[in-house]
C-alpha positions in Angstrom: -0.4 38.5 -6.6 1.0 41.6 -8.4 1.8 39.6 -11.5 -1.7 38.3 -11.7 -3.0 41.8 -11.5 -0.7 42.9 -14.3 -1.8 40.0 -16.4 -5.4 40.8 -15.9 -4.9 44.5 -16.6 -3.2 43.7 -20.0 -5.9 41.1 -20.8 -8.7 43.7 -20.0 -7.0 46.3 -22.1 -7.4 44.1 -25.1 -3.8 42.9 -25.3 -3.1 40.2 -27.8 -2.4 36.7 -26.7 1.3 37.0 -27.4 1.7 40.1 -25.3 0.0 38.4 -22.3 2.0 35.3 -22.8 5.3 37.2 -23.1 4.5 39.2 -19.9 3.8 36.1 -17.9 6.7 34.1 -19.4 9.3 36.9 -19.1 8.6 37.8 -15.5 7.6 34.4 -14.0 9.9 31.8 -15.6 12.5 32.3 -18.2 12.1 30.3 -21.4 14.4 27.3 -21.5 15.9 26.0 -24.7 14.7 22.7 -26.0 17.0 19.9 -25.1 16.3 16.6 -26.7 16.4 13.6 -24.5 17.6 10.1 -25.4 14.9 7.4 -25.7 15.2 4.8 -22.9 16.9 1.6 -23.9 15.1 -1.6 -24.5 16.1 -3.0 -21.1 15.0 0.1 -19.4 11.6 -0.1 -21.0 11.3 -3.8 -20.1 12.3 -3.1 -16.5 9.8 -0.3 -16.2 7.0 -2.5 -17.7 7.8 -5.4 -15.3 7.9 -3.0 -12.3 4.5 -1.6 -13.3 3.1 -5.1 -13.7 4.5 -6.1 -10.3 2.9 -3.1 -8.5 -0.4 -3.7 -10.2 -0.3 -7.4 -9.3 0.5 -6.7 -5.6 -2.4 -4.2 -5.3 -4.8 -6.8 -6.9 -3.6 -9.4 -4.4 -4.1 -7.1 -1.5 -7.8 -6.8 -2.5 -8.2 -10.4 -1.6 -7.0 -9.8 2.0 -9.4 -6.9 2.7 -12.4 -7.3 5.0 -15.9 -6.6 3.9 -16.0 -3.3 5.8 -12.8 -2.2 4.1 -14.2 -3.1 0.7 -17.3 -1.0 1.4 -15.0 1.9 2.3 -13.3 1.8 -1.1 -16.6 1.2 -3.0 -16.1 -2.5 -4.1 -18.1 -5.6 -3.6 -16.6 -8.9 -2.7 -17.4 -10.2 -6.2 -15.5 -7.3 -7.8 -12.6 -7.8 -5.5 -12.5 -11.5 -6.2 -12.6 -10.8 -9.9 -9.6 -8.5 -9.7 -7.8 -10.9 -7.5 -8.2 -13.7 -10.0 -6.5 -11.5 -12.6 -3.4 -11.5 -10.4 -3.7 -15.1 -9.5 -3.2 -16.2 -13.1 0.5 -15.9 -12.5 0.5 -16.6 -8.8 3.3 -19.2 -8.9 5.7 -16.5 -7.6 3.6 -15.9 -4.5 4.8 -19.2 -2.9 8.5 -18.2 -3.4 
């Protein structure tokens, strides 16, 4: 709370943006040097994409199993839920495995 009061006091006195930023950065969190990170490999990107697709497909398939009351709770009609479920059923051959 004290830091916020100091920040507001400097801002009210007409302190420049850099003074206010320096005050907050110096006392709250030290500046960290920029460390470049390596780009993910091709296989990592493919795995992440497939994982995302799988999660999205599972949530679309779960809409099919919801009761009408549950659909009303989340603000969907049965037609909208069926439409989303059909998007996941295009590749439903794995569901039987």
